[in-house]
Structures are given as structure tokens and as C-alpha cells.
Backbone atoms as SQL, in Angstrom:
CREATE TABLE atoms (id INTEGER PRIMARY KEY, chain TEXT, resi INTEGER, resn TEXT, atom TEXT, x REAL, y REAL, z REAL);
INSERT INTO atoms VALUES
  (1, 'A', 1, 'MET', 'N', -46.900, 8.267, -16.578),
  (2, 'A', 1, 'MET', 'CA', -47.861, 8.926, -17.435),
  (3, 'A', 1, 'MET', 'C', -49.116, 8.071, -17.562),
  (4, 'A', 2, 'ASN', 'N', -50.243, 8.733, -17.613),
  (5, 'A', 2, 'ASN', 'CA', -51.508, 8.032, -17.802),
  (6, 'A', 2, 'ASN', 'C', -51.926, 8.114, -19.260),
  (7, 'A', 3, 'PHE', 'N', -52.320, 6.987, -19.807),
  (8, 'A', 3, 'PHE', 'CA', -52.776, 6.941, -21.191),
  (9, 'A', 3, 'PHE', 'C', -54.187, 6.388, -21.210),
  (10, 'A', 4, 'LYS', 'N', -55.135, 7.242, -21.448),
  (11, 'A', 4, 'LYS', 'CA', -56.527, 6.808, -21.524),
  (12, 'A', 4, 'LYS', 'C', -57.072, 7.268, -22.857),
  (13, 'A', 5, 'ARG', 'N', -56.934, 6.417, -23.831),
  (14, 'A', 5, 'ARG', 'CA', -57.405, 6.760, -25.174),
  (15, 'A', 5, 'ARG', 'C', -58.918, 6.818, -25.207),
  (16, 'A', 6, 'LYS', 'N', -59.415, 7.855, -25.836),
  (17, 'A', 6, 'LYS', 'CA', -60.860, 8.006, -26.010),
  (18, 'A', 6, 'LYS', 'C', -61.173, 8.053, -27.493),
  (19, 'A', 7, 'GLU', 'N', -60.428, 7.280, -28.256),
  (20, 'A', 7, 'GLU', 'CA', -60.585, 7.283, -29.700),
  (21, 'A', 7, 'GLU', 'C', -61.414, 6.085, -30.137),
  (22, 'A', 8, 'GLY', 'N', -62.067, 6.252, -31.291),
  (23, 'A', 8, 'GLY', 'CA', -62.860, 5.169, -31.835),
  (24, 'A', 8, 'GLY', 'C', -62.013, 4.050, -32.400),
  (25, 'A', 9, 'PHE', 'N', -60.863, 4.385, -32.970),
  (26, 'A', 9, 'PHE', 'CA', -60.009, 3.358, -33.561),
  (27, 'A', 9, 'PHE', 'C', -58.580, 3.848, -33.695),
  (28, 'A', 10, 'ARG', 'N', -57.709, 2.911, -33.896),
  (29, 'A', 10, 'ARG', 'CA', -56.300, 3.177, -34.177),
  (30, 'A', 10, 'ARG', 'C', -55.895, 2.163, -35.237),
  (31, 'A', 11, 'PHE', 'N', -55.392, 2.632, -36.379),
  (32, 'A', 11, 'PHE', 'CA', -55.023, 1.763, -37.493),
  (33, 'A', 11, 'PHE', 'C', -53.527, 1.474, -37.426),
  (34, 'A', 12, 'THR', 'N', -53.173, 0.188, -37.338),
  (35, 'A', 12, 'THR', 'CA', -51.770, -0.226, -37.306),
  (36, 'A', 12, 'THR', 'C', -51.363, -0.683, -38.696),
  (37, 'A', 13, 'PHE', 'N', -50.269, -0.134, -39.185),
  (38, 'A', 13, 'PHE', 'CA', -49.756, -0.485, -40.504),
  (39, 'A', 13, 'PHE', 'C', -48.921, -1.756, -40.407),
  (40, 'A', 14, 'GLY', 'N', -49.122, -2.696, -41.339),
  (41, 'A', 14, 'GLY', 'CA', -48.304, -3.907, -41.383),
  (42, 'A', 14, 'GLY', 'C', -46.844, -3.557, -41.621),
  (43, 'A', 15, 'THR', 'N', -46.609, -2.673, -42.560),
  (44, 'A', 15, 'THR', 'CA', -45.288, -2.112, -42.835),
  (45, 'A', 15, 'THR', 'C', -45.390, -0.627, -42.528),
  (46, 'A', 16, 'PRO', 'N', -44.511, -0.096, -41.669),
  (47, 'A', 16, 'PRO', 'CA', -44.622, 1.321, -41.305),
  (48, 'A', 16, 'PRO', 'C', -44.643, 2.240, -42.525),
  (49, 'A', 17, 'VAL', 'N', -45.396, 3.314, -42.410),
  (50, 'A', 17, 'VAL', 'CA', -45.476, 4.338, -43.449),
  (51, 'A', 17, 'VAL', 'C', -44.366, 5.354, -43.191),
  (52, 'A', 18, 'ARG', 'N', -43.589, 5.641, -44.218),
  (53, 'A', 18, 'ARG', 'CA', -42.481, 6.587, -44.101),
  (54, 'A', 18, 'ARG', 'C', -43.020, 8.009, -44.196),
  (55, 'A', 19, 'GLY', 'N', -42.472, 8.883, -43.384),
  (56, 'A', 19, 'GLY', 'CA', -42.849, 10.292, -43.409),
  (57, 'A', 19, 'GLY', 'C', -41.673, 11.147, -42.989),
  (58, 'A', 20, 'ASN', 'N', -41.913, 12.423, -42.867),
  (59, 'A', 20, 'ASN', 'CA', -40.891, 13.366, -42.420),
  (60, 'A', 20, 'ASN', 'C', -41.460, 14.213, -41.299),
  (61, 'A', 21, 'ALA', 'N', -40.566, 14.763, -40.483),
  (62, 'A', 21, 'ALA', 'CA', -41.002, 15.635, -39.396),
  (63, 'A', 21, 'ALA', 'C', -39.954, 16.707, -39.154),
  (64, 'A', 22, 'ARG', 'N', -40.429, 17.790, -38.586),
  (65, 'A', 22, 'ARG', 'CA', -39.539, 18.847, -38.117),
  (66, 'A', 22, 'ARG', 'C', -39.851, 19.075, -36.648),
  (67, 'A', 23, 'VAL', 'N', -38.811, 19.272, -35.839),
  (68, 'A', 23, 'VAL', 'CA', -38.968, 19.520, -34.415),
  (69, 'A', 23, 'VAL', 'C', -39.024, 21.034, -34.218),
  (70, 'A', 24, 'LEU', 'N', -40.144, 21.519, -33.677),
  (71, 'A', 24, 'LEU', 'CA', -40.354, 22.958, -33.530),
  (72, 'A', 24, 'LEU', 'C', -40.597, 23.356, -32.080),
  (73, 'A', 25, 'VAL', 'N', -40.109, 24.545, -31.727),
  (74, 'A', 25, 'VAL', 'CA', -40.523, 25.231, -30.504),
  (75, 'A', 25, 'VAL', 'C', -41.144, 26.525, -31.000),
  (76, 'A', 26, 'GLY', 'N', -42.442, 26.662, -30.818),
  (77, 'A', 26, 'GLY', 'CA', -43.154, 27.769, -31.463),
  (78, 'A', 26, 'GLY', 'C', -43.124, 27.520, -32.963),
  (79, 'A', 27, 'ASP', 'N', -42.598, 28.471, -33.717),
  (80, 'A', 27, 'ASP', 'CA', -42.455, 28.309, -35.164),
  (81, 'A', 27, 'ASP', 'C', -41.006, 28.104, -35.571),
  (82, 'A', 28, 'GLU', 'N', -40.120, 27.941, -34.601),
  (83, 'A', 28, 'GLU', 'CA', -38.687, 27.820, -34.872),
  (84, 'A', 28, 'GLU', 'C', -38.243, 26.359, -34.858),
  (85, 'A', 29, 'VAL', 'N', -37.395, 26.002, -35.825),
  (86, 'A', 29, 'VAL', 'CA', -36.816, 24.656, -35.872),
  (87, 'A', 29, 'VAL', 'C', -35.806, 24.543, -34.739),
  (88, 'A', 30, 'VAL', 'N', -35.882, 23.462, -33.937),
  (89, 'A', 30, 'VAL', 'CA', -35.016, 23.287, -32.777),
  (90, 'A', 30, 'VAL', 'C', -33.596, 22.928, -33.178),
  (91, 'A', 31, 'ASP', 'N', -33.443, 21.961, -34.060),
  (92, 'A', 31, 'ASP', 'CA', -32.126, 21.419, -34.399),
  (93, 'A', 31, 'ASP', 'C', -31.856, 21.652, -35.876),
  (94, 'A', 32, 'ALA', 'N', -31.049, 22.658, -36.175),
  (95, 'A', 32, 'ALA', 'CA', -30.765, 22.995, -37.577),
  (96, 'A', 32, 'ALA', 'C', -30.058, 21.854, -38.305),
  (97, 'A', 33, 'LYS', 'N', -29.266, 21.035, -37.580),
  (98, 'A', 33, 'LYS', 'CA', -28.567, 19.899, -38.201),
  (99, 'A', 33, 'LYS', 'C', -29.561, 18.873, -38.728),
  (100, 'A', 34, 'ALA', 'N', -30.658, 18.744, -38.032),
  (101, 'A', 34, 'ALA', 'CA', -31.670, 17.754, -38.420),
  (102, 'A', 34, 'ALA', 'C', -32.984, 18.477, -38.691),
  (103, 'A', 35, 'GLU', 'N', -32.935, 19.460, -39.589),
  (104, 'A', 35, 'GLU', 'CA', -34.127, 20.262, -39.856),
  (105, 'A', 35, 'GLU', 'C', -35.312, 19.375, -40.227),
  (106, 'A', 36, 'THR', 'N', -35.080, 18.395, -41.091),
  (107, 'A', 36, 'THR', 'CA', -36.115, 17.421, -41.430),
  (108, 'A', 36, 'THR', 'C', -35.609, 16.042, -41.042),
  (109, 'A', 37, 'ILE', 'N', -36.407, 15.334, -40.256),
  (110, 'A', 37, 'ILE', 'CA', -36.012, 13.989, -39.837),
  (111, 'A', 37, 'ILE', 'C', -36.950, 12.968, -40.478),
  (112, 'A', 38, 'THR', 'N', -36.426, 11.786, -40.735),
  (113, 'A', 38, 'THR', 'CA', -37.216, 10.694, -41.303),
  (114, 'A', 38, 'THR', 'C', -37.906, 9.954, -40.167),
  (115, 'A', 39, 'ILE', 'N', -39.184, 9.654, -40.374),
  (116, 'A', 39, 'ILE', 'CA', -39.949, 8.919, -39.369),
  (117, 'A', 39, 'ILE', 'C', -40.624, 7.719, -40.022),
  (118, 'A', 40, 'ASP', 'N', -40.863, 6.690, -39.220),
  (119, 'A', 40, 'ASP', 'CA', -41.667, 5.538, -39.628),
  (120, 'A', 40, 'ASP', 'C', -42.908, 5.524, -38.747),
  (121, 'A', 41, 'ILE', 'N', -44.070, 5.605, -39.370),
  (122, 'A', 41, 'ILE', 'CA', -45.326, 5.664, -38.633),
  (123, 'A', 41, 'ILE', 'C', -45.834, 4.244, -38.420),
  (124, 'A', 42, 'ILE', 'N', -45.952, 3.863, -37.161),
  (125, 'A', 42, 'ILE', 'CA', -46.360, 2.509, -36.778),
  (126, 'A', 42, 'ILE', 'C', -47.881, 2.385, -36.788),
  (127, 'A', 43, 'ASP', 'N', -48.551, 3.359, -36.166),
  (128, 'A', 43, 'ASP', 'CA', -50.009, 3.372, -36.184),
  (129, 'A', 43, 'ASP', 'C', -50.499, 4.811, -36.155),
  (130, 'A', 44, 'ILE', 'N', -51.774, 4.969, -36.505),
  (131, 'A', 44, 'ILE', 'CA', -52.342, 6.316, -36.593),
  (132, 'A', 44, 'ILE', 'C', -53.816, 6.272, -36.253),
  (133, 'A', 45, 'SER', 'N', -54.297, 7.373, -35.708),
  (134, 'A', 45, 'SER', 'CA', -55.721, 7.585, -35.479),
  (135, 'A', 45, 'SER', 'C', -56.008, 9.034, -35.869),
  (136, 'A', 46, 'PRO', 'N', -57.262, 9.433, -35.891),
  (137, 'A', 46, 'PRO', 'CA', -57.546, 10.828, -36.229),
  (138, 'A', 46, 'PRO', 'C', -56.937, 11.827, -35.237),
  (139, 'A', 47, 'LYS', 'N', -56.623, 11.371, -34.032),
  (140, 'A', 47, 'LYS', 'CA', -56.108, 12.277, -33.000),
  (141, 'A', 47, 'LYS', 'C', -54.629, 12.098, -32.678),
  (142, 'A', 48, 'GLY', 'N', -53.936, 11.161, -33.336),
  (143, 'A', 48, 'GLY', 'CA', -52.530, 10.991, -33.002),
  (144, 'A', 48, 'GLY', 'C', -51.882, 9.836, -33.725),
  (145, 'A', 49, 'MET', 'N', -50.625, 9.593, -33.375),
  (146, 'A', 49, 'MET', 'CA', -49.878, 8.514, -34.014),
  (147, 'A', 49, 'MET', 'C', -48.735, 8.043, -33.128),
  (148, 'A', 50, 'LYS', 'N', -48.266, 6.848, -33.452),
  (149, 'A', 50, 'LYS', 'CA', -47.042, 6.311, -32.862),
  (150, 'A', 50, 'LYS', 'C', -46.027, 6.269, -33.986),
  (151, 'A', 51, 'LEU', 'N', -44.830, 6.816, -33.721),
  (152, 'A', 51, 'LEU', 'CA', -43.791, 6.830, -34.741),
  (153, 'A', 51, 'LEU', 'C', -42.455, 6.438, -34.146),
  (154, 'A', 52, 'VAL', 'N', -41.554, 6.023, -35.028),
  (155, 'A', 52, 'VAL', 'CA', -40.192, 5.659, -34.639),
  (156, 'A', 52, 'VAL', 'C', -39.237, 6.451, -35.515),
  (157, 'A', 53, 'THR', 'N', -38.156, 6.930, -34.917),
  (158, 'A', 53, 'THR', 'CA', -37.134, 7.666, -35.655),
  (159, 'A', 53, 'THR', 'C', -35.771, 7.460, -34.998),
  (160, 'A', 54, 'LEU', 'N', -34.732, 7.644, -35.771),
  (161, 'A', 54, 'LEU', 'CA', -33.376, 7.574, -35.230),
  (162, 'A', 54, 'LEU', 'C', -33.013, 8.859, -34.490),
  (163, 'A', 55, 'HIS', 'N', -33.819, 9.900, -34.653),
  (164, 'A', 55, 'HIS', 'CA', -33.554, 11.196, -34.022),
  (165, 'A', 55, 'HIS', 'C', -34.019, 11.166, -32.570),
  (166, 'A', 56, 'ASN', 'N', -33.117, 11.454, -31.650),
  (167, 'A', 56, 'ASN', 'CA', -33.426, 11.455, -30.225),
  (168, 'A', 56, 'ASN', 'C', -33.660, 12.890, -29.765),
  (169, 'A', 57, 'ILE', 'N', -34.880, 13.203, -29.413),
  (170, 'A', 57, 'ILE', 'CA', -35.204, 14.538, -28.918),
  (171, 'A', 57, 'ILE', 'C', -34.843, 14.593, -27.441),
  (172, 'A', 58, 'ASP', 'N', -34.074, 15.596, -27.078),
  (173, 'A', 58, 'ASP', 'CA', -33.592, 15.759, -25.706),
  (174, 'A', 58, 'ASP', 'C', -34.770, 15.827, -24.731),
  (175, 'A', 59, 'ASN', 'N', -34.689, 15.044, -23.661),
  (176, 'A', 59, 'ASN', 'CA', -35.754, 15.013, -22.656),
  (177, 'A', 59, 'ASN', 'C', -36.009, 16.379, -22.032),
  (178, 'A', 60, 'ALA', 'N', -34.972, 17.225, -21.977),
  (179, 'A', 60, 'ALA', 'CA', -35.110, 18.547, -21.368),
  (180, 'A', 60, 'ALA', 'C', -36.091, 19.434, -22.137),
  (181, 'A', 61, 'VAL', 'N', -36.231, 19.210, -23.437),
  (182, 'A', 61, 'VAL', 'CA', -37.127, 20.047, -24.251),
  (183, 'A', 61, 'VAL', 'C', -38.356, 19.288, -24.742),
  (184, 'A', 62, 'LEU', 'N', -38.487, 18.045, -24.326),
  (185, 'A', 62, 'LEU', 'CA', -39.548, 17.169, -24.838),
  (186, 'A', 62, 'LEU', 'C', -40.944, 17.784, -24.719),
  (187, 'A', 63, 'ARG', 'N', -41.264, 18.398, -23.601),
  (188, 'A', 63, 'ARG', 'CA', -42.603, 18.959, -23.368),
  (189, 'A', 63, 'ARG', 'C', -42.804, 20.310, -24.056),
  (190, 'A', 64, 'GLU', 'N', -41.714, 20.906, -24.528),
  (191, 'A', 64, 'GLU', 'CA', -41.806, 22.229, -25.146),
  (192, 'A', 64, 'GLU', 'C', -41.933, 22.162, -26.663),
  (193, 'A', 65, 'VAL', 'N', -41.673, 21.001, -27.243),
  (194, 'A', 65, 'VAL', 'CA', -41.605, 20.916, -28.701),
  (195, 'A', 65, 'VAL', 'C', -42.900, 20.393, -29.309),
  (196, 'A', 66, 'THR', 'N', -43.042, 20.695, -30.578),
  (197, 'A', 66, 'THR', 'CA', -44.117, 20.172, -31.410),
  (198, 'A', 66, 'THR', 'C', -43.459, 19.509, -32.607),
  (199, 'A', 67, 'LEU', 'N', -43.991, 18.388, -33.054),
  (200, 'A', 67, 'LEU', 'CA', -43.502, 17.778, -34.285),
  (201, 'A', 67, 'LEU', 'C', -44.446, 18.162, -35.414),
  (202, 'A', 68, 'GLU', 'N', -43.878, 18.718, -36.461),
  (203, 'A', 68, 'GLU', 'CA', -44.627, 19.021, -37.674),
  (204, 'A', 68, 'GLU', 'C', -44.405, 17.842, -38.611),
  (205, 'A', 69, 'VAL', 'N', -45.421, 17.010, -38.766),
  (206, 'A', 69, 'VAL', 'CA', -45.311, 15.744, -39.483),
  (207, 'A', 69, 'VAL', 'C', -45.925, 15.868, -40.878),
  (208, 'A', 70, 'THR', 'N', -45.223, 15.315, -41.867),
  (209, 'A', 70, 'THR', 'CA', -45.737, 15.232, -43.234),
  (210, 'A', 70, 'THR', 'C', -45.758, 13.768, -43.627),
  (211, 'A', 71, 'LEU', 'N', -46.927, 13.271, -44.072),
  (212, 'A', 71, 'LEU', 'CA', -47.050, 11.865, -44.428),
  (213, 'A', 71, 'LEU', 'C', -48.068, 11.689, -45.536),
  (214, 'A', 72, 'CYS', 'N', -48.056, 10.513, -46.139),
  (215, 'A', 72, 'CYS', 'CA', -49.025, 10.156, -47.168),
  (216, 'A', 72, 'CYS', 'C', -49.505, 8.735, -46.871),
  (217, 'A', 73, 'ILE', 'N', -50.760, 8.601, -46.463),
  (218, 'A', 73, 'ILE', 'CA', -51.327, 7.287, -46.156),
  (219, 'A', 73, 'ILE', 'C', -51.695, 6.556, -47.436),
  (220, 'A', 74, 'ASP', 'N', -52.314, 7.270, -48.372),
  (221, 'A', 74, 'ASP', 'CA', -52.658, 6.679, -49.667),
  (222, 'A', 74, 'ASP', 'C', -52.235, 7.606, -50.800),
  (223, 'A', 75, 'THR', 'N', -52.958, 8.700, -51.023),
  (224, 'A', 75, 'THR', 'CA', -52.594, 9.619, -52.108),
  (225, 'A', 75, 'THR', 'C', -52.423, 11.061, -51.649),
  (226, 'A', 76, 'ALA', 'N', -53.177, 11.487, -50.650),
  (227, 'A', 76, 'ALA', 'CA', -53.119, 12.877, -50.192),
  (228, 'A', 76, 'ALA', 'C', -51.971, 13.085, -49.205),
  (229, 'A', 77, 'VAL', 'N', -51.310, 14.215, -49.325),
  (230, 'A', 77, 'VAL', 'CA', -50.257, 14.581, -48.374),
  (231, 'A', 77, 'VAL', 'C', -50.928, 15.235, -47.171),
  (232, 'A', 78, 'ILE', 'N', -50.595, 14.724, -45.993),
  (233, 'A', 78, 'ILE', 'CA', -51.166, 15.230, -44.746),
  (234, 'A', 78, 'ILE', 'C', -50.059, 15.907, -43.961),
  (235, 'A', 79, 'GLU', 'N', -50.320, 17.132, -43.515),
  (236, 'A', 79, 'GLU', 'CA', -49.393, 17.853, -42.650),
  (237, 'A', 79, 'GLU', 'C', -50.106, 18.104, -41.335),
  (238, 'A', 80, 'ALA', 'N', -49.512, 17.629, -40.240),
  (239, 'A', 80, 'ALA', 'CA', -50.142, 17.757, -38.934),
  (240, 'A', 80, 'ALA', 'C', -49.105, 18.173, -37.899),
  (241, 'A', 81, 'HIS', 'N', -49.576, 18.841, -36.855),
  (242, 'A', 81, 'HIS', 'CA', -48.722, 19.220, -35.736),
  (243, 'A', 81, 'HIS', 'C', -49.125, 18.378, -34.535),
  (244, 'A', 82, 'GLY', 'N', -48.135, 17.742, -33.908),
  (245, 'A', 82, 'GLY', 'CA', -48.428, 16.881, -32.782),
  (246, 'A', 82, 'GLY', 'C', -47.589, 17.190, -31.566),
  (247, 'A', 83, 'GLU', 'N', -48.227, 17.110, -30.410),
  (248, 'A', 83, 'GLU', 'CA', -47.521, 17.242, -29.139),
  (249, 'A', 83, 'GLU', 'C', -47.016, 15.862, -28.743),
  (250, 'A', 84, 'ILE', 'N', -45.802, 15.791, -28.232),
  (251, 'A', 84, 'ILE', 'CA', -45.247, 14.512, -27.782),
  (252, 'A', 84, 'ILE', 'C', -45.830, 14.202, -26.410),
  (253, 'A', 85, 'VAL', 'N', -46.499, 13.050, -26.292),
  (254, 'A', 85, 'VAL', 'CA', -47.096, 12.666, -25.011),
  (255, 'A', 85, 'VAL', 'C', -46.302, 11.566, -24.317),
  (256, 'A', 86, 'TRP', 'N', -45.469, 10.847, -25.070),
  (257, 'A', 86, 'TRP', 'CA', -44.581, 9.869, -24.454),
  (258, 'A', 86, 'TRP', 'C', -43.404, 9.585, -25.374),
  (259, 'A', 87, 'LYS', 'N', -42.342, 9.058, -24.772),
  (260, 'A', 87, 'LYS', 'CA', -41.124, 8.690, -25.504),
  (261, 'A', 87, 'LYS', 'C', -40.601, 7.394, -24.901),
  (262, 'A', 88, 'ARG', 'N', -40.175, 6.478, -25.782),
  (263, 'A', 88, 'ARG', 'CA', -39.592, 5.206, -25.335),
  (264, 'A', 88, 'ARG', 'C', -38.404, 4.860, -26.212),
  (265, 'A', 89, 'SER', 'N', -37.500, 4.095, -25.660),
  (266, 'A', 89, 'SER', 'CA', -36.379, 3.581, -26.440),
  (267, 'A', 89, 'SER', 'C', -36.890, 2.438, -27.309),
  (268, 'A', 90, 'ALA', 'N', -36.388, 2.384, -28.554),
  (269, 'A', 90, 'ALA', 'CA', -36.771, 1.316, -29.489),
  (270, 'A', 90, 'ALA', 'C', -35.503, 0.817, -30.168),
  (271, 'A', 91, 'GLY', 'N', -34.679, 0.090, -29.410),
  (272, 'A', 91, 'GLY', 'CA', -33.383, -0.355, -29.938),
  (273, 'A', 91, 'GLY', 'C', -32.466, 0.839, -30.100),
  (274, 'A', 92, 'ASN', 'N', -31.963, 1.049, -31.314),
  (275, 'A', 92, 'ASN', 'CA', -31.101, 2.208, -31.552),
  (276, 'A', 92, 'ASN', 'C', -31.913, 3.434, -31.984),
  (277, 'A', 93, 'ALA', 'N', -33.227, 3.336, -31.917),
  (278, 'A', 93, 'ALA', 'CA', -34.114, 4.434, -32.305),
  (279, 'A', 93, 'ALA', 'C', -34.954, 4.860, -31.099),
  (280, 'A', 94, 'CYS', 'N', -35.817, 5.833, -31.313),
  (281, 'A', 94, 'CYS', 'CA', -36.749, 6.291, -30.287),
  (282, 'A', 94, 'CYS', 'C', -38.165, 6.227, -30.838),
  (283, 'A', 95, 'ALA', 'N', -39.081, 5.786, -30.003),
  (284, 'A', 95, 'ALA', 'CA', -40.501, 5.768, -30.358),
  (285, 'A', 95, 'ALA', 'C', -41.181, 6.915, -29.619),
  (286, 'A', 96, 'TYR', 'N', -42.107, 7.568, -30.306),
  (287, 'A', 96, 'TYR', 'CA', -42.826, 8.697, -29.732),
  (288, 'A', 96, 'TYR', 'C', -44.320, 8.526, -29.958),
  (289, 'A', 97, 'GLY', 'N', -45.097, 8.977, -28.996),
  (290, 'A', 97, 'GLY', 'CA', -46.540, 9.060, -29.151),
  (291, 'A', 97, 'GLY', 'C', -46.912, 10.516, -29.344),
  (292, 'A', 98, 'LEU', 'N', -47.660, 10.801, -30.396),
  (293, 'A', 98, 'LEU', 'CA', -48.068, 12.177, -30.690),
  (294, 'A', 98, 'LEU', 'C', -49.566, 12.340, -30.519),
  (295, 'A', 99, 'PHE', 'N', -49.956, 13.515, -30.078),
  (296, 'A', 99, 'PHE', 'CA', -51.362, 13.892, -29.975),
  (297, 'A', 99, 'PHE', 'C', -51.590, 15.080, -30.897),
  (298, 'A', 100, 'PHE', 'N', -52.547, 14.940, -31.834),
  (299, 'A', 100, 'PHE', 'CA', -52.910, 16.035, -32.735),
  (300, 'A', 100, 'PHE', 'C', -54.018, 16.845, -32.065),
  (301, 'A', 101, 'LYS', 'N', -53.750, 18.090, -31.824),
  (302, 'A', 101, 'LYS', 'CA', -54.691, 18.936, -31.103),
  (303, 'A', 101, 'LYS', 'C', -55.454, 19.840, -32.070),
  (304, 'A', 102, 'GLU', 'N', -56.787, 19.816, -31.973),
  (305, 'A', 102, 'GLU', 'CA', -57.661, 20.730, -32.708),
  (306, 'A', 102, 'GLU', 'C', -57.323, 20.831, -34.192),
  (307, 'A', 103, 'GLN', 'N', -57.357, 19.695, -34.879),
  (308, 'A', 103, 'GLN', 'CA', -57.066, 19.667, -36.308),
  (309, 'A', 103, 'GLN', 'C', -58.155, 18.874, -37.025),
  (310, 'A', 104, 'SER', 'N', -59.387, 19.389, -36.987),
  (311, 'A', 104, 'SER', 'CA', -60.534, 18.648, -37.519),
  (312, 'A', 104, 'SER', 'C', -60.410, 18.353, -39.010),
  (313, 'A', 105, 'VAL', 'N', -59.803, 19.256, -39.774),
  (314, 'A', 105, 'VAL', 'CA', -59.616, 19.000, -41.207),
  (315, 'A', 105, 'VAL', 'C', -58.715, 17.784, -41.394),
  (316, 'A', 106, 'ASN', 'N', -57.630, 17.713, -40.630),
  (317, 'A', 106, 'ASN', 'CA', -56.732, 16.559, -40.715),
  (318, 'A', 106, 'ASN', 'C', -57.402, 15.286, -40.217),
  (319, 'A', 107, 'GLU', 'N', -58.228, 15.387, -39.191),
  (320, 'A', 107, 'GLU', 'CA', -58.933, 14.209, -38.686),
  (321, 'A', 107, 'GLU', 'C', -59.769, 13.585, -39.799),
  (322, 'A', 108, 'GLU', 'N', -60.514, 14.419, -40.502),
  (323, 'A', 108, 'GLU', 'CA', -61.352, 13.925, -41.598),
  (324, 'A', 108, 'GLU', 'C', -60.503, 13.361, -42.735),
  (325, 'A', 109, 'LEU', 'N', -59.402, 14.032, -43.052),
  (326, 'A', 109, 'LEU', 'CA', -58.522, 13.570, -44.123),
  (327, 'A', 109, 'LEU', 'C', -57.876, 12.233, -43.768),
  (328, 'A', 110, 'ILE', 'N', -57.445, 12.078, -42.524),
  (329, 'A', 110, 'ILE', 'CA', -56.849, 10.812, -42.080),
  (330, 'A', 110, 'ILE', 'C', -57.870, 9.684, -42.219),
  (331, 'A', 111, 'ILE', 'N', -59.100, 9.915, -41.774),
  (332, 'A', 111, 'ILE', 'CA', -60.144, 8.889, -41.871),
  (333, 'A', 111, 'ILE', 'C', -60.401, 8.521, -43.327),
  (334, 'A', 112, 'GLU', 'N', -60.542, 9.516, -44.193),
  (335, 'A', 112, 'GLU', 'CA', -60.799, 9.246, -45.614),
  (336, 'A', 112, 'GLU', 'C', -59.641, 8.495, -46.263),
  (337, 'A', 113, 'GLU', 'N', -58.414, 8.892, -45.966),
  (338, 'A', 113, 'GLU', 'CA', -57.245, 8.218, -46.534),
  (339, 'A', 113, 'GLU', 'C', -57.148, 6.768, -46.054),
  (340, 'A', 114, 'LEU', 'N', -57.460, 6.531, -44.786),
  (341, 'A', 114, 'LEU', 'CA', -57.442, 5.159, -44.267),
  (342, 'A', 114, 'LEU', 'C', -58.525, 4.306, -44.932),
  (343, 'A', 115, 'LYS', 'N', -59.699, 4.885, -45.158),
  (344, 'A', 115, 'LYS', 'CA', -60.773, 4.150, -45.843),
  (345, 'A', 115, 'LYS', 'C', -60.346, 3.759, -47.254),
  (346, 'A', 116, 'ILE', 'N', -59.777, 4.715, -47.989),
  (347, 'A', 116, 'ILE', 'CA', -59.338, 4.448, -49.365),
  (348, 'A', 116, 'ILE', 'C', -58.261, 3.376, -49.375),
  (349, 'A', 117, 'ARG', 'N', -57.291, 3.513, -48.480),
  (350, 'A', 117, 'ARG', 'CA', -56.195, 2.542, -48.413),
  (351, 'A', 117, 'ARG', 'C', -56.724, 1.145, -48.100),
  (352, 'A', 118, 'ARG', 'N', -57.623, 1.068, -47.126),
  (353, 'A', 118, 'ARG', 'CA', -58.141, -0.240, -46.722),
  (354, 'A', 118, 'ARG', 'C', -58.975, -0.872, -47.835),
  (355, 'A', 119, 'ARG', 'N', -59.770, -0.069, -48.538),
  (356, 'A', 119, 'ARG', 'CA', -60.548, -0.605, -49.668),
  (357, 'A', 119, 'ARG', 'C', -59.626, -1.197, -50.726),
  (358, 'A', 120, 'LYS', 'N', -58.541, -0.496, -51.026),
  (359, 'A', 120, 'LYS', 'CA', -57.575, -0.998, -52.009),
  (360, 'A', 120, 'LYS', 'C', -56.947, -2.300, -51.529),
  (361, 'A', 121, 'GLU', 'N', -56.605, -2.361, -50.240),
  (362, 'A', 121, 'GLU', 'CA', -56.013, -3.583, -49.692),
  (363, 'A', 121, 'GLU', 'C', -56.996, -4.747, -49.768),
  (364, 'A', 122, 'MET', 'N', -58.257, -4.483, -49.463),
  (365, 'A', 122, 'MET', 'CA', -59.275, -5.538, -49.518),
  (366, 'A', 122, 'MET', 'C', -59.474, -6.012, -50.955),
  (367, 'A', 123, 'LYS', 'N', -59.473, -5.090, -51.899),
  (368, 'A', 123, 'LYS', 'CA', -59.654, -5.434, -53.305),
  (369, 'A', 123, 'LYS', 'C', -58.493, -6.285, -53.809),
  (370, 'A', 124, 'LEU', 'N', -57.282, -5.954, -53.353),
  (371, 'A', 124, 'LEU', 'CA', -56.097, -6.708, -53.769),
  (372, 'A', 124, 'LEU', 'C', -55.879, -7.962, -52.931),
  (373, 'A', 125, 'GLY', 'N', -56.637, -8.086, -51.835),
  (374, 'A', 125, 'GLY', 'CA', -56.482, -9.250, -50.965),
  (375, 'A', 125, 'GLY', 'C', -55.185, -9.241, -50.185),
  (376, 'A', 126, 'THR', 'N', -54.691, -8.037, -49.856),
  (377, 'A', 126, 'THR', 'CA', -53.435, -7.933, -49.113),
  (378, 'A', 126, 'THR', 'C', -53.700, -7.527, -47.682),
  (379, 'A', 127, 'GLN', 'N', -52.694, -7.731, -46.860),
  (380, 'A', 127, 'GLN', 'CA', -52.739, -7.301, -45.473),
  (381, 'A', 127, 'GLN', 'C', -52.368, -5.826, -45.407),
  (382, 'A', 128, 'PRO', 'N', -52.736, -5.134, -44.322),
  (383, 'A', 128, 'PRO', 'CA', -52.350, -3.732, -44.172),
  (384, 'A', 128, 'PRO', 'C', -50.841, -3.564, -44.269),
  (385, 'A', 129, 'LYS', 'N', -50.425, -2.568, -45.048),
  (386, 'A', 129, 'LYS', 'CA', -48.996, -2.292, -45.199),
  (387, 'A', 129, 'LYS', 'C', -48.706, -0.864, -44.892);
């Protein structure tokens, strides 16, 4: 796979941000047993994110699914849909790269939430968490 990021920035969290996701094909949940899965967000940009989860999405359906992600960077709840662009093993978990397609409202919200979070961290003199 070729990865050529054309993004202005990617924010890496010192401590991953916890979120939830649902695996969808169209509007249907793929795995009823794991309707909502827990994810740890490693980094984020306005156009995508890297996340880790214990849930292993079958390679046979990897290109057909969308992850519906719910997260909170600072105070606002963000809901985004991402296409999986890569998958890697991460110990007993799986890491995924997501691409957010045509979600300008979320792009702006992600940027604003990151600004607020970073200002708070700078004021408190802490590292990104």
C-alpha cells in the first residue's frame, strides 16, 4: 500500500484517547456480538486517525467496511465515518488507519478541539495526553 499524506498536521496523543466504534457495511452493523467496540486513538488529523483495538476485523471484509467512530478530544463529542486504509498487528490487538472522507464539519471540529486541548495543556504545563 502507498501512503502519501497530504495533511498539514497529525496530532499524536501522549496517552491514547478512548473512544468507541461500530463496524458497518452500508448502514448495517457487521458483527452483532461486538456492536460497539472500544478503541484507543493514537493520533488524529482532520482527515483521519490511527487507532488500536482488540477487535480483529476480518481481512475478507476489510475494504467493504466503514468504522463509525465516536470520540471526545476535549469537550465536544465527535462522530465520524472512516474507511480503513491499512491494518497491522499490534501485539494482541490490531492497529488501523482510517481516512475520513468528505466530512468538513468534523474536520473543523477536530481542529478546534485540538486547539482547545493544546491550550489547556500549555496552561497546565503538561505534555499531550
